[in-house]
Every structure is written in C-alpha cells, then in structure tokens.
C-alpha positions as CSV (number, residue, x, y, z in Angstrom):
1,L,145.0,148.5,-16.4
2,A,146.0,144.8,-17.0
3,Q,148.2,145.9,-19.9
4,E,150.0,148.4,-17.8
5,C,150.5,146.2,-14.7
6,V,149.7,142.6,-14.0
7,S,151.2,142.2,-10.6
8,P,148.9,141.9,-7.5
9,P,150.3,145.0,-5.8
10,C,149.5,147.1,-8.9
11,F,145.9,145.8,-9.0
12,V,145.5,146.6,-5.2
13,M,146.9,150.1,-5.6
14,A,144.8,150.9,-8.7
15,G,141.7,149.7,-6.9
16,L,142.4,151.8,-3.8
17,M,143.1,154.9,-6.0
18,R,139.8,154.3,-7.8
19,I,137.8,154.0,-4.5
20,T,139.5,157.1,-3.2
21,R,138.5,159.1,-6.3
22,V,134.9,158.0,-5.9
23,L,134.8,158.9,-2.2
24,R,136.4,162.3,-2.8
25,G,133.9,163.0,-5.5
26,S,131.0,162.5,-3.0
27,G,132.4,165.4,-0.9
28,T,134.3,164.1,2.1
29,M,135.4,160.5,1.8
30,G,131.9,159.2,1.7
31,R,130.6,161.3,4.7
32,D,128.3,164.3,4.4
33,H,130.2,167.5,5.1
34,V,128.3,169.3,7.9
35,V,129.1,173.0,8.5
36,I,128.2,174.4,11.8
37,L,127.9,178.2,12.2
38,G,128.5,179.2,15.8
39,T,130.0,177.9,19.0
40,G,127.2,178.7,21.5
41,W,125.1,176.1,23.3
42,G,123.6,174.8,20.1
43,G,126.7,174.7,18.0
44,M,128.9,173.1,20.6
45,R,126.3,170.5,21.4
46,M,126.1,169.6,17.7
47,V,129.9,169.2,17.6
48,Q,129.8,166.9,20.6
49,S,126.9,164.8,19.5
50,L,127.3,164.3,15.8
51,D,128.7,160.9,14.8
52,P,132.1,161.5,13.2
53,K,131.9,158.2,11.4
54,K,128.9,159.5,9.5
55,Y,129.7,163.2,9.2
56,Q,132.8,165.4,8.4
57,I,132.4,168.4,10.7
58,S,133.6,172.0,10.1
59,V,132.9,174.7,12.6
60,V,132.9,178.4,11.7
61,S,132.8,181.0,14.5
62,P,134.7,184.2,15.5
63,R,134.8,182.8,19.0
64,N,137.0,179.7,19.6
65,H,135.1,178.6,22.7
66,M,131.7,178.2,24.1
67,L,130.9,180.7,26.8
68,F,128.8,179.6,29.7
69,T,126.8,182.8,29.6
70,P,124.9,182.3,32.8
71,M,128.1,182.8,34.8
72,L,129.6,185.7,32.8
73,A,128.6,188.0,35.7
74,S,130.5,185.9,38.1
75,A,133.6,186.1,35.9
76,A,133.2,189.9,35.5
77,V,133.7,190.5,39.2
78,G,136.3,187.8,39.8
79,T,134.1,185.2,41.7
80,V,135.4,182.8,39.1
81,S,137.9,183.1,36.3
82,C,137.0,183.5,32.7
83,D,138.7,180.2,32.0
84,A,136.2,178.4,34.2
85,V,133.3,179.6,32.1
86,C,134.8,179.0,28.7
87,E,134.9,175.6,26.9
88,P,137.5,175.6,24.1
89,V,136.1,174.3,20.8
90,R,139.3,172.9,19.3
91,P,139.6,169.8,21.6
92,W,136.1,168.7,20.7
93,V,136.6,169.4,17.0
94,A,139.9,167.5,17.0
95,K,138.4,164.6,18.9
96,N,135.9,164.2,16.1
97,G,138.3,164.7,13.3
98,G,136.8,168.0,12.2
99,R,138.1,171.4,11.4
100,Y,137.5,174.8,13.1
101,Y,137.8,178.1,11.2
102,E,138.0,181.3,13.3
103,A,135.9,183.5,11.1
104,S,132.4,185.0,10.8
105,A,129.8,183.7,8.4
106,E,128.5,186.4,6.1
107,Q,126.2,184.9,3.5
108,V,124.9,181.5,2.2
109,D,124.7,180.6,-1.5
110,T,121.9,178.0,-1.4
111,E,122.3,177.0,-5.1
112,K,126.1,176.4,-4.9
113,R,125.7,175.2,-1.3
114,T,128.5,177.3,0.0
115,V,129.0,179.7,2.9
116,K,131.0,182.9,2.5
117,C,133.2,183.6,5.6
118,H,135.3,186.5,6.7
119,T,138.4,186.1,8.9
120,G,139.8,188.4,11.6
121,A,142.7,189.1,9.2
122,D,140.2,190.7,6.8
123,E,140.2,187.9,4.3
124,D,137.3,186.0,2.7
125,F,136.9,182.4,1.9
126,T,134.0,180.0,1.0
127,L,133.2,176.7,2.5
128,S,131.0,174.1,0.7
129,Y,128.5,172.0,2.7
130,D,126.3,169.0,2.3
131,R,124.3,170.1,5.4
132,L,124.4,173.5,7.1
133,I,123.5,174.2,10.7
134,V,123.0,177.8,11.7
135,A,123.5,178.4,15.4
136,V,124.8,181.9,15.5
137,G,122.8,183.1,18.5
138,Y,121.8,186.8,19.0
139,Q,123.4,190.1,20.0
140,A,122.4,192.8,22.5
141,N,119.6,195.2,21.5
142,T,119.7,198.9,22.4
143,F,116.3,199.5,20.7
144,G,117.8,202.5,18.9
145,I,118.1,204.6,22.0
146,P,120.6,207.4,21.3
147,G,124.0,206.9,22.7
148,A,123.4,203.4,24.2
149,D,125.5,201.5,21.7
150,K,128.3,204.0,22.0
151,Y,128.6,204.5,25.7
152,A,127.2,201.4,27.3
153,M,129.0,198.2,28.1
154,F,127.4,194.8,27.4
155,M,127.2,191.3,28.8
156,K,127.2,188.9,25.8
157,E,130.8,187.8,25.1
158,T,133.8,186.7,27.1
159,A,135.6,189.9,26.2
160,D,132.6,191.9,27.6
161,G,133.1,190.3,31.0
162,M,136.9,191.0,30.9
163,K,136.3,194.5,29.8
164,L,133.8,195.2,32.6
165,R,136.1,193.7,35.2
166,E,138.9,196.1,34.1
167,Q,136.4,199.0,34.1
168,I,135.3,198.3,37.7
169,L,138.9,198.1,38.9
170,R,139.9,201.2,37.0
171,R,137.0,203.2,38.5
172,L,138.0,202.1,42.0
173,E,141.5,203.2,41.5
174,E,140.5,206.4,39.8
175,A,138.2,207.3,42.8
176,S,140.8,206.2,45.3
177,T,143.4,208.7,43.9
178,Y,141.0,211.6,43.1
179,H,141.2,213.3,46.4
180,I,145.0,213.8,46.2
181,M,144.9,215.5,42.8
182,D,144.9,219.0,44.5
183,G,147.8,218.0,46.7
184,D,145.6,218.0,49.8
185,M,144.8,214.8,51.7
186,N,141.6,216.3,53.1
187,L,138.4,215.2,51.4
188,T,136.0,218.0,50.4
189,E,132.3,217.7,49.7
190,A,133.0,218.5,46.0
191,E,135.5,215.7,45.8
192,K,133.1,213.3,47.5
193,D,130.4,214.2,44.9
194,H,132.8,213.5,42.0
195,M,133.9,210.2,43.6
196,R,130.3,209.2,44.0
197,K,129.7,209.7,40.3
198,I,132.8,207.7,39.4
199,L,131.6,204.9,41.6
200,T,128.0,204.9,40.4
201,F,127.2,201.6,38.5
202,V,124.0,201.5,36.4
203,I,122.6,198.3,35.1
204,V,119.8,198.5,32.5
205,G,117.6,195.5,32.3
206,G,115.8,193.4,34.9
207,G,116.1,190.0,33.3
208,P,118.3,187.1,34.6
209,T,121.5,188.7,33.2
210,G,120.8,192.1,34.8
211,V,119.7,190.7,38.1
212,E,122.6,188.3,38.4
213,L,125.0,191.0,37.5
214,C,123.5,193.2,40.3
215,G,123.8,190.3,42.7
216,E,127.4,189.5,41.9
217,L,128.5,193.2,41.7
218,T,127.0,194.1,45.1
219,D,128.6,191.0,46.6
220,F,132.0,192.2,45.3
221,L,131.4,195.7,46.6
222,S,130.2,194.8,50.0
223,Q,132.8,192.0,50.6
224,D,136.0,192.8,48.8
225,V,135.8,196.5,48.1
226,A,134.6,197.3,51.6
227,R,137.6,195.4,53.0
228,Q,140.3,196.6,50.6
229,Y,139.0,200.1,49.8
230,P,137.4,201.1,53.2
231,H,137.6,204.8,52.3
232,L,135.3,204.2,49.3
233,K,132.7,201.8,50.7
234,D,130.2,204.6,51.5
235,L,130.6,206.3,48.1
236,V,129.6,203.3,45.9
237,S,126.1,202.9,44.5
238,V,124.4,200.4,42.2
239,H,121.3,201.3,40.2
240,M,119.0,199.0,38.2
241,I,116.7,200.5,35.6
242,T,114.0,198.2,34.3
243,D,110.2,198.0,33.6
244,V,109.9,194.7,35.6
245,V,112.3,192.4,37.5
246,L,112.4,188.8,36.4
247,G,109.1,189.0,34.5
248,M,109.3,185.4,33.4
249,F,109.0,184.2,37.1
250,D,105.8,184.3,39.1
251,K,105.0,187.3,41.2
252,A,106.2,185.8,44.5
253,M,109.6,185.0,43.2
254,S,109.9,188.3,41.4
255,D,109.0,190.1,44.7
256,Y,111.6,188.1,46.6
257,A,114.2,189.2,44.1
258,I,113.1,192.8,44.4
259,D,113.1,192.7,48.2
260,N,116.6,191.1,48.4
261,L,118.2,193.4,45.8
262,S,116.8,196.6,47.4
263,K,116.9,195.8,51.1
264,K,119.8,193.4,51.4
265,Q,122.1,194.3,48.5
266,N,121.3,198.1,48.6
267,V,120.5,198.3,44.9
268,K,118.6,201.4,43.9
269,L,115.7,200.0,41.8
270,H,114.0,202.2,39.2
271,L,111.0,200.2,38.3
272,D,108.6,200.9,35.4
273,A,111.4,203.0,34.0
274,M,112.8,203.2,30.5
275,V,115.9,205.0,29.2
276,S,115.4,207.7,26.5
277,E,119.0,208.9,26.0
278,V,122.6,208.0,27.0
279,T,125.6,210.3,27.0
280,K,129.2,209.7,28.1
281,T,128.5,210.8,31.6
282,D,124.7,210.4,32.3
283,L,121.5,208.8,31.1
284,T,118.0,210.2,30.9
285,L,114.9,208.3,31.7
286,K,111.6,208.8,29.9
287,S,110.3,210.4,33.1
288,G,112.9,213.1,32.7
289,M,115.1,211.9,35.6
290,K,118.8,212.1,35.0
291,I,121.4,209.7,36.5
292,D,125.1,210.5,36.4
293,Y,127.2,207.3,36.1
294,G,130.7,206.0,36.1
295,T,129.9,202.7,34.5
296,L,126.8,201.7,32.5
297,V,126.0,198.1,31.6
298,W,123.2,197.3,29.1
299,C,121.5,194.0,29.8
300,A,118.1,194.8,28.3
301,G,116.9,193.0,25.2
302,V,118.3,190.8,22.5
303,G,118.2,191.1,18.7
304,A,119.4,189.6,15.5
305,G,123.1,189.8,14.6
306,P,124.4,190.8,11.1
307,F,124.4,187.3,9.7
308,V,120.7,186.7,10.5
309,R,119.7,190.2,9.3
310,N,121.6,189.8,6.0
311,V,121.4,186.1,5.1
312,N,119.1,185.1,2.1
313,L,117.0,182.6,4.1
314,P,113.3,182.8,5.2
315,K,112.9,184.9,8.3
316,T,110.2,186.1,10.6
317,P,108.3,189.3,9.5
318,N,110.5,191.4,11.8
319,G,113.7,189.8,10.4
320,K,115.0,188.8,13.9
321,A,115.0,185.0,13.4
322,I,115.3,182.4,10.7
323,L,112.1,180.4,10.1
324,T,112.2,176.6,10.6
325,D,109.7,173.8,10.6
326,G,109.2,171.5,13.5
327,Y,112.3,169.4,12.5
328,M,114.6,172.4,12.7
329,R,114.9,172.6,8.9
330,V,114.9,176.1,7.5
331,Q,111.6,176.5,5.7
332,G,112.0,175.6,2.0
333,F,115.3,173.8,2.4
334,E,116.1,170.1,3.0
335,D,119.8,170.6,3.8
336,I,119.8,173.7,6.0
337,Y,118.9,173.8,9.7
338,A,118.7,176.5,12.3
339,L,118.5,176.3,16.1
340,G,118.8,178.3,19.3
341,D,118.2,182.0,19.6
342,C,118.5,182.7,15.9
343,A,115.6,180.3,15.0
344,S,111.9,180.5,15.0
345,V,110.1,177.2,15.0
346,N,107.0,177.4,12.9
347,G,106.9,181.1,13.4
348,G,106.8,180.9,17.2
349,R,109.4,182.0,19.7
350,L,110.9,179.9,22.5
351,P,112.8,181.5,25.4
352,P,116.3,182.7,24.4
353,T,117.9,180.3,26.9
354,A,120.7,177.8,26.9
355,Q,118.4,174.9,27.6
356,V,116.4,175.5,24.4
357,A,119.5,175.6,22.2
358,K,120.9,172.5,23.9
359,Q,117.7,170.5,23.5
360,Q,117.3,171.4,19.9
361,A,120.9,170.4,19.2
362,I,120.6,167.1,20.9
363,Y,117.3,166.5,19.0
364,L,118.8,167.3,15.6
365,A,122.1,165.4,16.2
366,N,120.3,162.3,17.4
367,N,118.0,162.3,14.3
368,M,120.8,162.9,11.9
369,N,122.9,160.1,13.5
370,S,120.0,157.7,13.2
371,G,120.1,157.9,9.4
372,Q,116.3,157.9,9.2
373,P,114.6,160.2,6.7
374,V,113.0,163.3,8.1
375,S,109.5,161.9,7.4
376,Q,110.2,159.4,10.3
377,W,111.3,162.0,12.8
378,K,109.1,163.3,15.5
379,E,108.8,167.1,15.7
380,F,110.9,168.9,18.3
381,Q,109.2,169.5,21.6
382,F,110.8,171.8,24.2
383,Q,110.7,170.6,27.8
384,S,111.4,173.3,30.3
385,L,113.9,172.3,33.0
386,G,113.0,175.2,35.2
387,M,114.4,178.7,35.8
388,M,116.8,180.2,38.3
389,A,118.5,183.4,39.1
390,Y,121.1,184.6,41.6
391,V,120.0,187.7,43.6
392,G,123.1,188.3,45.7
393,G,124.1,187.6,49.3
394,N,124.4,183.8,48.7
395,K,120.7,183.8,47.8
396,A,118.9,182.7,44.7
397,I,115.5,181.7,43.4
398,M,114.8,178.5,41.5
399,D,111.5,177.4,39.8
400,S,112.1,173.6,39.2
401,P,110.4,171.6,36.4
402,I,108.5,169.6,39.0
403,G,106.8,172.7,40.4
404,A,108.9,173.0,43.5
405,K,110.2,176.5,44.3
406,F,113.4,177.3,46.2
407,Y,114.4,180.6,47.8
408,G,117.4,182.0,49.7
409,M,120.3,179.8,50.7
410,L,118.6,176.6,49.4
411,G,118.0,178.3,46.1
412,W,121.6,179.4,46.0
413,L,122.9,175.8,46.6
414,S,120.5,174.5,43.9
415,W,121.7,177.3,41.5
416,R,125.3,176.5,42.0
417,S,124.7,172.7,41.8
418,A,122.8,173.1,38.5
419,Y,125.4,175.3,36.9
420,W,128.2,173.0,38.0
421,T,126.5,169.9,36.5
422,M,125.7,171.8,33.2
423,Q,129.4,172.3,32.4
424,L,130.5,170.4,29.3
425,S,133.7,168.9,30.7
426,V,135.4,167.7,33.8
427,R,138.0,170.4,33.2
428,N,135.4,173.2,33.7
429,R,133.8,171.5,36.7
430,F,137.3,171.3,38.3
431,L,138.0,175.0,37.5
432,L,134.7,176.1,38.9
433,S,135.2,174.1,42.1
434,T,138.7,175.5,42.7
435,D,137.6,179.1,41.9
436,W,134.7,179.0,44.3
437,S,137.0,177.6,47.0
438,R,139.6,180.3,46.2
439,T,137.1,183.1,46.5
440,I,135.8,181.8,49.9
441,L,139.3,181.4,51.3
442,F,141.0,184.5,49.8
443,G,138.4,186.7,48.3
444,R,138.2,187.9,44.8
445,D,141.3,188.9,42.9
446,L,141.7,192.6,42.4
447,T,144.8,192.4,40.1
448,R,144.9,194.7,37.1
449,H,147.1,193.4,34.4
450,G,147.8,196.8,32.9
451,N,149.1,197.7,29.5
452,P,151.7,195.8,27.4
453,S,155.2,197.1,27.8
454,R,156.8,199.6,25.3
455,P,160.2,201.1,25.5
456,Q,160.1,204.9,26.2
C-alpha cells in the first residue's frame, strides 16, 4: 500500500475500504441481520422495539400493514374505516433503516440460514439471516366441513372485512330491487320469502370475533338499514351457530352476552349446535336442521397456515404450532425464534390473542437489545391484561386483570378506551376518534364503490 500511495488521503481511503470489507463480510455492516416473518402483533412490535443500531431489520409479509383484528368487525359494517384499523409497516421499517418485502415465506434452510420467499408476482427469492423471527400468525379453520371453505366468508384479513362490507351492501340492494323484477310494485308472500333468504346473515362461532361481529352487524341493521331501507327492516335476520358463547369468560358474563344478543339485538342463537355441511344457499346442522342464508361468515376456530404446516422446524404433534423453549427460541436452534399464534412455548398453548403476541415480542426485543446471552435471560411469563367483547347496543363486557368486571355501557366505554389506547400510532388514534364521531353524527356510510370502468 505504501508503495502505491504515500499521501495521507490515500492511507485514509485505503483504511476505510478495508474496514468496509470487514463489516460487509460479517453480514450487514457489523450488525446482525434479523429477518422478521409476519406483520401481525408480534412482527410489528418487533419492528418497533428492536434497536436499529444493533440490528439490520428485514420484514417479509404478504400484508404491508398490521391489522387491528379486534376492530375488523367494526370496519366491516362501516362503524370505522379500514384505514383506522390498519397500521402501515413501511413507515416503521423506514424509520429503523430496514427493508420490507411484500412476499410470503415458504421454507427455511437452517444450514444455509436462508428463507425462501414467494412474491405476488409469482417470483421466488431467498433472504439470508443471522437471526430469524417467525411471527406468521394463524388462519381460519373450517375443520374439514364440506363446503365451508368454498362458500363461507371469513374474518381474518383486511380484505375479508372489505369483502363482507361489499357483500352486505350488495345483498341489501339485491333485496331492495327483487320485488320489481316481475314489473309489479306489489309485494307477494313468495317475494317476501325470497327476500328474507337474501337478508339472512349467519355467523358461525361464538368466540369474541363472532360475538362482536353479531353486535356490530345488528347495530348497523337496526340503526342505519332501518332508517335507509325501511321496507326491508322486518325481513332481515341474524343467526349465530355455536356450541358455547364466549366460553373463555365466566358464566355470568357469558349469560349476559347471550341475553343481550338474543333479547336486545334480536340474534337467533343456535346453541350446542355444530355445522355438518355447507352449500351455496344453505347449511345443515348436525341435528339435521337446515338454514337458508344469503351471507355466511365463518368465525369458528383457527389453524396453522401453509408456512407452519410445511416448514422444516420442530412442531407440536398435531403440526399446528412451532415448538419453542421458554426464551422463544425454536427448539434445537440458537438463531431462530417463534412467537404469537404460530408458537407453542414448551409444548403448551397460550390464548391466540393480541396481548400474548405483543408481550412475547416486547420480551424478545428487550432481551435481544440488552446484548446479554440467553443464559442470563429470564423465561417468558405471560401476564393476562383481561378480556373484553362488544355485544351490541353500546354494551360490552370486560373482565379486568384486577378482577373487576364491567357490563353494559360502562363495559362499552372501557372497551372503546382500551382499543383506542392499544393503537400503535397517533395517526390511528386520530382516525378512530374521527370515525367514531362521524358515525354518531351522520351514521355509517353505505357507499358502494362499484366496479372499475371499462369502455363498452
């Protein structure tokens, strides 16, 4: 080097180039490259919490935002907009100097330390990692019931809420114009029967998702539809099919939800019931009873998605979750972690809720940021922050972590306050506040955006 250049600038430049080569050789300019799979509660909290000075972050997910799933039912009926319950991932990734790849993870090569990914453009690529965090969540589970996956709608992704909203409005317009199809304004009994079928909404599942969808949907029907479609208000019906209602709550709270849904919200409850078959126009219960429907929404059960089912990592005997130790490390691996709904800590199962994934992500990020070896970490301990569910008519139930229980209007205020504070950004809190105000002042928006234009 001295023979080639003896001037100070050359020495400085050569030294910088040598340092750069060393840093690049270590992976990402001296920082471990952390690849996060998923943009749910666990994945997004990891993006927010990891120290960008210590880690180079890459995020892989087919969804470029975090969906606030507890309020998807509100978005589906227009109480709030979808924007208000979605947190874009790119601002957070950009803030931390990371990268986001809109793709689905398909497989992990643990020897080469790479992840195979597939894009929406039907192209594959691999991404190397120093540490891998799997937070891909779960998907709906139809339990193999014939026709359910083909004919039912679901409540898992943002697009599901938008699709359901369009379906509800389409059914309302379809029923509103049916009586004029024969050119006669008079409404016959046969026409009424057909319109009742079009306006029959069936929700399968009595967990928080199904109950809150029933509450939001019946609010929409009794408030906005009754006012803007007065000729249809007596023809609409909502059914819930489930074995139990809110089984994770105590009996008093479950009974309150049942009473409010059935007596105040006029939901036709089918308890201790299970679906045996679904067709395009009706479903059959195991009791033999048939229910004609216009819209069917499946909110019963969750299961492993394709990545968890296919990935070459240790899993529970039923293959539904990735096995981890108490430090969120995938069993047998020092550089792979799993958290949230797709993880089973020491073979056990925690509730598939947002608070579990969030707490696990904060635990893992804080320990990784500390720089301490895993031997000095304390094992993860979940601390329940309580449970809550909206049951319609501005009423909710809330079982707080201190043992206090709230019902009715007080429960509803607590429910809204909790969800408002749980938003990840000021942006979303602002959007929620304005949407709630808009709905109170003007009602829910019934606009259908229609199809894209095409010259004819």
